[in-house]
C-alpha positions as CSV (number, residue, x, y, z in Angstrom):
1,M,-0.3,0.0,0.2
2,K,1.1,3.6,-0.5
3,V,2.0,5.3,2.8
4,A,2.8,9.0,2.9
5,V,3.3,10.7,6.9
6,H,4.0,14.7,6.6
7,S,4.8,17.0,9.5
8,I,4.1,20.8,8.7
9,Q,7.6,20.9,8.4
10,K,8.3,18.6,5.9
11,T,7.3,14.7,4.7
12,L,8.6,12.2,7.1
13,Y,7.9,9.1,5.3
14,D,6.8,8.6,1.3
15,G,6.6,4.9,0.2
16,T,5.0,1.7,0.0
17,A,4.3,-0.1,3.1
18,E,3.3,-3.9,4.1
19,K,1.6,-2.8,7.4
20,I,1.4,0.4,10.0
21,I,1.4,0.4,13.0
22,C,0.7,2.8,15.4
23,E,-1.3,3.9,18.9
24,T,-5.1,4.8,18.9
25,A,-7.1,5.8,21.9
26,Q,-8.9,2.6,21.8
27,G,-5.5,0.8,21.9
28,Q,-2.6,-0.5,19.4
29,M,-4.0,-0.7,15.8
30,T,-2.4,-2.4,12.7
31,V,-3.4,-1.5,9.0
32,L,-3.2,-3.6,6.0
33,D,-2.8,-3.9,2.1
34,H,-6.7,-3.5,1.4
35,H,-7.8,-2.0,5.2
36,L,-11.1,-0.5,5.1
37,P,-11.1,3.2,4.8
38,L,-11.4,5.1,8.5
39,I,-10.3,8.7,9.7
40,T,-9.3,7.8,13.3
41,K,-6.9,10.0,16.0
42,V,-3.0,8.7,16.2
43,I,-1.2,9.0,19.9
44,G,2.2,8.6,20.3
45,P,5.3,7.5,21.3
46,A,5.3,6.3,17.4
47,V,4.6,5.1,14.5
48,E,6.2,1.9,13.0
49,V,6.2,1.6,9.6
50,L,6.6,-2.2,7.8
51,D,7.8,-2.9,4.3
52,A,7.4,-6.1,2.3
53,K,11.4,-6.6,2.8
54,G,11.3,-7.2,6.6
55,G,12.6,-3.3,7.4
56,S,11.1,-1.1,9.4
57,V,10.7,2.5,9.8
58,R,9.5,4.2,13.4
59,I,8.8,7.8,12.9
60,D,8.3,9.7,16.8
61,L,5.1,11.8,16.8
62,D,3.0,13.5,19.5
63,S,-0.1,12.6,18.0
64,G,-1.9,12.9,14.8
65,V,-4.5,11.9,12.1
66,L,-4.6,8.4,10.0
67,E,-6.8,8.5,7.2
68,V,-6.6,5.2,5.4
69,R,-8.0,5.8,1.6
70,P,-9.9,3.4,-1.2
71,E,-7.3,2.1,-3.1
72,S,-4.8,1.3,-0.2
73,E,-3.9,4.6,0.4
74,V,-2.5,6.1,4.0
75,V,-2.1,9.5,4.8
76,L,-0.9,10.2,8.7
77,L,-0.5,14.1,8.9
78,A,1.2,14.7,12.5
79,D,1.8,16.9,15.2
């Protein structure tokens, strides 16, 4: 799936991923390819983006808004 993580200052991640793991007020959430569309608030301390090759990127943040769009596209606006 296509993933983009943006802050006010810059783009923190722009690429593809197999899954995204983040914390929400309701608990930990994993977003996989073809996830149902949703918008949710994300809380810190970080979001983890895992690619198909087993690599991962940890993005530190205080909070943000995660949007899962149709056609396997995910956008996270981080504080």
